[in-house]
Every structure is written in structure tokens, then in C-alpha cells.
C-alpha positions as CSV (number, residue, x, y, z in Angstrom):
1,M,29.2,7.3,-142.1
2,N,26.7,10.1,-141.9
3,Q,25.1,8.6,-138.8
4,R,28.5,8.2,-137.1
5,L,29.4,11.9,-138.0
6,F,26.0,12.9,-136.6
7,Q,26.6,11.0,-133.3
8,M,30.0,12.6,-132.9
9,T,28.7,16.1,-133.5
10,M,25.8,15.4,-131.1
11,G,28.5,14.7,-128.5
12,L,30.0,18.1,-129.1
13,G,26.6,19.7,-128.8
14,I,26.0,18.0,-125.5
15,M,29.3,19.5,-124.2
16,V,28.1,22.9,-125.2
17,L,24.9,22.3,-123.2
18,A,26.9,21.5,-120.2
19,A,28.2,25.0,-120.2
20,Q,24.7,26.4,-120.6
21,Q,24.9,28.2,-117.3
22,V,27.4,30.7,-118.7
23,Q,25.8,31.0,-122.1
24,A,25.0,34.7,-121.8
25,Q,28.6,35.5,-121.0
26,T,30.1,33.4,-123.9
27,P,31.4,35.5,-126.7
28,N,30.9,32.7,-129.2
29,C,27.1,33.0,-128.9
30,A,24.7,35.4,-130.7
31,P,21.1,35.6,-131.9
32,R,20.6,32.9,-134.5
33,P,19.8,35.3,-137.5
34,D,23.1,37.1,-136.9
35,V,25.1,33.8,-136.8
36,L,23.5,32.5,-140.0
37,Q,24.1,35.8,-141.8
38,R,27.7,35.8,-140.9
39,L,28.3,32.2,-141.9
40,A,26.6,32.8,-145.2
41,E,28.2,36.2,-146.0
42,T,31.7,35.6,-144.7
43,Y,32.2,31.9,-145.5
44,G,29.5,31.0,-148.0
45,E,28.3,28.2,-145.6
46,T,24.9,26.7,-145.9
47,R,23.2,24.1,-143.6
48,R,24.2,20.5,-144.3
49,G,22.8,18.7,-141.3
50,I,20.6,19.1,-138.3
51,G,19.8,17.2,-135.1
52,M,18.1,17.5,-131.7
53,A,20.2,17.7,-128.6
54,R,19.2,17.7,-124.9
55,Q,16.8,20.2,-123.4
56,G,15.4,21.3,-126.7
57,A,18.6,22.5,-128.3
58,V,19.2,22.1,-132.0
59,M,22.6,21.1,-133.4
60,E,23.4,22.2,-137.0
61,I,26.3,21.6,-139.4
62,F,27.1,24.4,-141.9
63,A,29.7,24.0,-144.7
64,S,30.8,25.5,-148.0
65,D,31.9,23.5,-151.1
66,D,33.6,26.7,-152.4
67,T,35.7,27.6,-149.4
68,G,35.9,24.2,-147.7
69,T,35.0,25.7,-144.3
70,W,32.6,24.1,-141.9
71,T,31.0,25.1,-138.6
72,I,29.0,23.2,-136.0
73,T,26.5,25.3,-134.0
74,V,24.0,24.6,-131.2
75,T,20.9,26.8,-130.9
76,L,19.4,27.0,-127.4
77,P,15.6,27.3,-126.8
78,N,16.1,31.0,-126.0
79,G,17.3,31.6,-129.6
80,L,20.9,32.0,-128.8
81,T,23.2,30.2,-131.2
82,C,26.7,29.1,-130.1
83,L,29.6,28.1,-132.2
84,V,30.9,24.6,-131.1
85,A,33.6,23.9,-133.6
86,A,34.9,25.1,-137.0
87,G,37.5,24.1,-139.5
88,E,38.5,23.6,-143.1
89,A,38.7,21.0,-145.8
90,Y,35.0,19.9,-145.6
91,E,34.0,17.1,-148.0
92,T,30.6,15.5,-148.6
93,L,30.9,11.7,-148.5
94,A,28.5,9.2,-149.8
95,E,29.9,6.0,-148.3
96,A,28.0,2.7,-148.0
97,L,27.2,1.6,-144.5
98,P,28.9,-1.5,-143.3
99,P,26.7,-4.7,-143.3
100,N,25.0,-5.6,-140.0
101,T,26.7,-8.5,-138.3
């Protein structure tokens, strides 16, 4: 399940990279330290997952067990972090993988 969630979030990250040409004009992007501080202070979110995307970008999932909020970000090689998606009702799952057939 975690691998499938990772693959789905990577797809979202790739969509953000497609809009890379207008990244400087996107209001949902800021320097990484500013984004991390806001996620921690405002929502109590900590990093729960990480993966590499195209062209050296890094996709991360942040979430809070207390507030139930979650955020997916993509950090570009220039240090700019963009919000890709956010929501509520985050849960950590520990499901067994289906057997290989």
C-alpha cells in the first residue's frame, strides 16, 4: 500500500514539474525552510515520506497525527518548495502487500 501511495504521489509531483516554467510566479511556492516552518507551526506536520522526482526534484509527504492534516510538496533543485496537494483525515496504515501472482 505504501508503494502504491508513493507511486500516486510521484505522479502528482511530476505534474508540478510540468509547470516548472512558471514556478517563480506560483504563489504556492516559497523557500523550503519557510514552507517547513509553516507546516510545523501551523499544522503540526512532520515529514512522513520522501521520494525523488524528475530533474532532481524531491517529493515529500508531511502529516500530523494530532490535526489529521497532510501536505504533499515538491522541492525543486533551486530550493523552491511548492505545495502540490493538502487535505485532512490522514491515517498511517500498516497493510500487508498482496502476494505476487
